[in-house]
N, C-alpha and C positions, 0 to 999 in steps of 0.2 A: 504494500500500500504506500502511496505517496502522501506525505503530510507537508503542507505548505503553511507557514505562519502568515497571518494577515496583519500582524502588527507592523506599523511603518518601520522600514529600515531593516527588517529581519530577513536573513537569507533563507531561501527554501531549504528544507531538509528532506532527505529521502530515507524512509524507514521500511525495510523489507522484513517481513516476519521470518523467524527462524525456520530454516528448512524450505523456504520458498524456492520453487523451481525457477530457473532462468527463463525469461520470456523475451521475445522480440519486441523491443520498445519503440520500433518504428524509426522514422528518419532521424539522423543525427546532425547536430550543428558542429562547426569547427571546434576543435579542442581548446579549452581554456577561455572561452568567451564568457562575459557576464552581461546580463540583460536587466535593465531597470524598468520595472512596470510601475506606472503612475496612474491610478484609477481610484475613484472614491467608492467603488462597489466591491466589498470584500469577496463576494461570491465569484465575481468575474476575475478578480486578482488571483484567487485560488485556482480557478479553472485554467486560465492561461499560464499561470505559474507552473502548474503540473505538466502542461504540454511542453514548455520550454525546459523544465528540469529533466523530464524523461529523454529529451533530445540531447542532453549533455551540458546545458548551460548552467552557470551559477546565476541564481535568480535573486534580485533585490526588489523589495516591495515598498511602495509609498502610497498613502491614501489622500494626499493633498499636494498641491504644487510646491509649497515651501519645503516640505520634507523631501520631495523629489529633487528639487534643486540642490538641497544640502547634500544628499547622497551622490548626486552627479558630480559635485565639486570634490567631495572627499574620496569617493571610490572610483571615479573615472570609468564607468561601465563601457562595454564595447558598443552598446546601442541602447537607445531609450525608446520604449513603447509608451506613448502618451495619450491619455484620453483628453477630449476637448472640454467636456463639462466637469470642472474641478472647483471645489471651494478653497479659499474664498475668491481666487482668481480663475482664469480659464487656461486651457492648454496652449492657446496661442501666445499668451503673455509668458508662460513658462518657457516656451520655445524661443521667444525673443531673448529671455535671460540667458538661456543656454548658448545662443549664438553670440551674445555680446560679451560673455565672460571668456577670457583667453584660456582658462583652465578647462573649459568644456566645449569650446567653439567647434571642435572637429568631431564631436560625438554625433553619429547619425541619429536623427529623431524621426520616428515613424508614428504618425497619428493613428490612433485606433478609436473609431467612433461609429455610432449608429447613424450619424448624419451622412446622407448619401448625395446631397445637393452638390452640383458642380461648383457653385459659388463658395461653399464651405471648403471643398477640397482645394480650390485655388487659393483661398485665404491661408490654408495650412502651408502650401508651398511658398506663398509670399513671405511668411515670417521665418522661413528657413527649414521647414520640414522636408525630408528627402522622399517620403512615401506616405501613403494613406491607405489603411486597411479598414474595411467596413465591418461592422458587427451585424449579425452574428458571424464570427470569423470561421474560416476553414483552416484547420490545423496545418495541413501541408502548405497552404499559401503563406501563413504567418512564418513558418520555419524557413521557407524558400526566400521570403523577402528579408528576413533577419540575416540569413547567411549571405545573401547578395550584398547587402549594405555593409556588413562587417568586412567582406572581401574588398568592396570598393573603398571603404575608409582606410583599410590596410594599404591598398595601392597608392592612395593619395598621401599617406603619411610618409612614405619613403622607406629606404633600406633599413633604417634603424628600428623599424616596426615590423620587419619581416617581409617587406615588399621586394619583389625582384626588379622593380623599376628603379631608374636612376634619379637620385636627388630628391629633395623635398618638393612637394607640390606647392605651387603658388596659391595664396589664399583665395584668389578669384576663380580658381578652377572649380571648387565646390559650388560657388555661386552660379557659374555657367551651367554645370550639370543640373542644378535645381531649376534653372530657368527653362532648360530644354524639357525636363520632365513635366513641368507645369504647363507647357504650351506645345504639346505634341501636334495638335491640329494646325496651329498657326505659329510654328517656331520661327524666331527671327533669323534673318540671313546671317551668314558668317560675320560680315563686317558690322552689322548692327549688334550682334551678340557680343562681339569683341569690344565695341564701344560701351555697351551697357555694363560690362564687368571691369572696364578700365585697362584694356590691353589692345593689341592689334591682331588682325586675323592670322598672321603667320605664327606669332607666339601662342595664340590660342590653339591652333591646329597642332603645333609642336607639343604643347602640354598634354593634349588629349592623346597623342601618339605615345608619348613617353610614359605617362602615368596610367592610362586606361587602355592602351594597346589598340587604339582605333582613331580615325579622324573624327572631327565633329560630325560630319555627315554620316559616317558609319555608325557612330554611337547613337545618333538620333534615329536612324533607320532601325537599329536593333531595338531601341526602346519602344518605338512605335509598334513594331511587329509583336513584341512580347506583350504589350498592353492589349493589342488586338486579340492575341491568343487567349489572354485571360478573359476578356469580355465575351468572346465566343463560347468559352467553356462555362463561365459562371453566370451569364445573363441570357435573356431571351431577346436581346436587341436584334433587330434585322441586320443582316450582314452589311448592307449599304450604310446603315447608321454607324456601325462599328468602324467601317472604313473612314467615314467622315470624321469621326471623333479622334482618329489617330493620324489624320493628315493625308488620307488617300480618297479624295472625292470621286475619282474615276474608278468604278468597279473593276474594270479590266486590269488597271495598274495594281490595284489592291490584291486581286487574285494572283497575279503573276509574282509580285513580291512575296506574298505569303507562301506560295507554293515553293519558291526558291529557298525560303528560310526553313520551312517545316516539312517539306516533302509532300504536302497535301494542300488542296485548295481550302478556302474557308467553308465551302459547301460540303466538301468531303469530311472535314473535321466535325461539322454539325450533322453529317450523314443526311444532308438534304439533297434531293435530286437536282441535277443540272437542268437549266432552262431547256436545253435541247431534249432532255428526257421527258419533260412535261409535254413538249410539243408532240 
């Protein structure tokens, strides 16, 4: 049995009964990572804490923004999962504090909320959140996103933090990544993005290649197609709407790019008949 303390600041503890048989605990996270959960609902803290603990993470819990910020400063978790509705402040304000404090500025923040409105998601990205997971959450999705952002943060941190890439990443690179993720459908052009983050196009592309292993365009294309895959699997949105949301307004272009990336078309993923079959 897994026991997670819901007291603020307490680490999750795993207690297996004597003689318990070893079982497959499902997907695993990278070894040695810590995850700070900030949510004012103890039941949800316990549920998600158990998921992360089974996957191998050290779990830290906080039930309000002030305690969450204190733990972030003192313990420097690998990633923060942050609810939006928190007493006495909200998750957006906490994220702003995380980003403005040099001790925590590089920690990835993933919002976890029941709010599904596009405006709310964009507000989360605008204050520095790297991702947005909606409740009720899917365990595999949460683990995949945590692992993704821990790996990305490691690459951005440079070789002293275990990254195979050269040198420390410039501070504006994280900002550029967040801006692309927040505007998949209408991403700024390379020159405009460079200007927004305070650099020039060549330096921006070089930084993406060095620290993320891809050009700006390549990174954006991958982010768009991964989000499209998620929307096709997790929602009932029409395929054309999914394409529009990730920056592919022409169905043929969307289908071609998706097939090249995943080996199947959007319709095949959904197991929908092709228009030619309907005819």
